[in-house]
C-alpha positions as CSV (number, residue, x, y, z in Angstrom):
1,X,-48.8,-5.0,-3.6
2,X,-49.0,-1.5,-1.4
3,X,-50.5,0.2,-4.3
4,X,-53.2,-2.1,-4.6
5,X,-53.6,-2.8,-1.1
6,X,-57.0,-1.2,-0.7
7,X,-58.5,-2.9,-3.7
8,X,-57.3,-6.2,-2.1
9,X,-59.2,-5.1,1.1
10,X,-62.2,-4.2,-0.6
11,X,-62.5,-7.9,-1.7
12,X,-62.6,-8.8,1.8
13,X,-58.7,-10.1,1.6
14,X,-55.9,-9.5,3.4
15,X,-51.9,-9.2,2.5
16,X,-49.7,-11.0,4.8
17,X,-45.9,-10.8,3.9
18,X,-43.6,-13.1,5.4
19,X,-39.9,-12.5,5.7
20,X,-36.8,-14.7,6.7
21,X,-34.7,-11.5,7.2
22,X,-34.0,-10.5,10.6
23,X,-36.0,-7.8,12.0
24,X,-33.7,-4.9,11.7
25,X,-33.3,-5.3,8.1
26,X,-36.9,-6.1,7.2
27,X,-38.1,-3.2,9.4
28,X,-35.8,-1.0,7.3
29,X,-37.4,-2.0,4.2
30,X,-40.9,-1.6,5.4
31,X,-40.2,1.8,6.6
32,X,-38.5,2.5,3.4
33,X,-41.4,1.3,1.3
34,X,-44.2,2.6,3.6
35,X,-45.8,-0.8,3.7
36,X,-49.1,-0.7,5.4
37,X,-50.0,-4.5,5.4
38,X,-48.6,-6.8,8.1
39,X,-45.4,-8.6,7.7
40,X,-44.7,-11.8,9.6
41,X,-41.2,-12.4,10.6
42,X,-39.9,-16.2,10.3
43,X,-36.1,-16.0,10.6
44,X,-35.9,-19.7,11.8
45,X,-37.6,-20.3,8.4
46,X,-40.4,-22.8,9.8
47,X,-43.5,-21.2,7.7
48,X,-41.5,-21.0,4.6
49,X,-40.3,-24.5,4.7
50,X,-44.0,-25.6,6.0
51,X,-45.5,-24.2,2.5
52,X,-42.3,-25.7,0.6
53,X,-40.8,-22.7,-0.7
54,X,-37.6,-22.6,1.2
55,X,-34.1,-22.7,-0.7
56,X,-35.7,-23.8,-3.9
57,X,-33.1,-21.5,-5.7
58,X,-30.3,-23.2,-3.9
59,X,-29.9,-19.7,-2.1
60,X,-30.6,-20.4,1.6
61,X,-33.6,-18.0,1.2
62,X,-37.2,-18.3,0.9
63,X,-38.2,-18.3,-2.8
64,X,-40.5,-15.4,-3.9
65,X,-44.0,-16.9,-3.8
66,X,-47.8,-16.0,-3.5
67,X,-50.4,-17.8,-1.9
68,X,-54.4,-17.0,-2.0
69,X,-55.7,-18.8,0.9
70,X,-59.6,-19.0,1.7
71,X,-61.0,-18.4,5.2
72,X,-60.9,-22.1,5.9
73,X,-57.0,-22.2,5.5
74,X,-57.1,-23.9,2.0
75,X,-54.8,-22.9,-0.5
76,X,-56.8,-21.8,-3.6
77,X,-54.0,-20.6,-5.8
78,X,-50.4,-20.3,-5.5
79,X,-47.5,-18.6,-7.6
80,X,-43.9,-19.8,-6.7
81,X,-41.5,-17.8,-8.7
82,X,-38.5,-19.4,-10.6
83,X,-36.2,-16.4,-9.8
84,X,-35.7,-14.0,-7.1
85,X,-37.6,-11.3,-9.2
86,X,-40.2,-13.6,-10.2
87,X,-43.4,-12.5,-8.8
88,X,-47.1,-12.4,-10.2
89,X,-48.6,-9.2,-11.1
90,X,-50.9,-7.6,-8.6
91,X,-53.8,-7.8,-11.4
92,X,-53.4,-11.6,-11.5
93,X,-53.8,-11.8,-7.6
94,X,-56.8,-9.7,-7.5
95,X,-58.2,-11.9,-10.4
96,X,-57.9,-14.8,-8.3
97,X,-59.5,-13.0,-5.2
98,X,-62.4,-12.3,-7.4
99,X,-62.8,-15.7,-8.6
100,X,-63.3,-16.7,-4.7
101,X,-66.4,-14.4,-4.2
């Protein structure tokens, strides 16, 4: 996502990552990867439970997921991984954003 962050912003969209890790561990990852987009910390897992993506892999973690949400708060597209490394390509996310325009 970081590599295509400007392309996403050019589509009048924003990336918001959600992490259930503790702030110290998650902050290390942000610094190491040089992430520029905002990250929301959800150690109590409230948000990931609300979106229905907590513990789907029976690992007590948030399942890797991507949501495209419009300006009214409606989920327009989602991708919920079937494994810990299963994520959509940035290209497919950008395609979904272009369809909203």
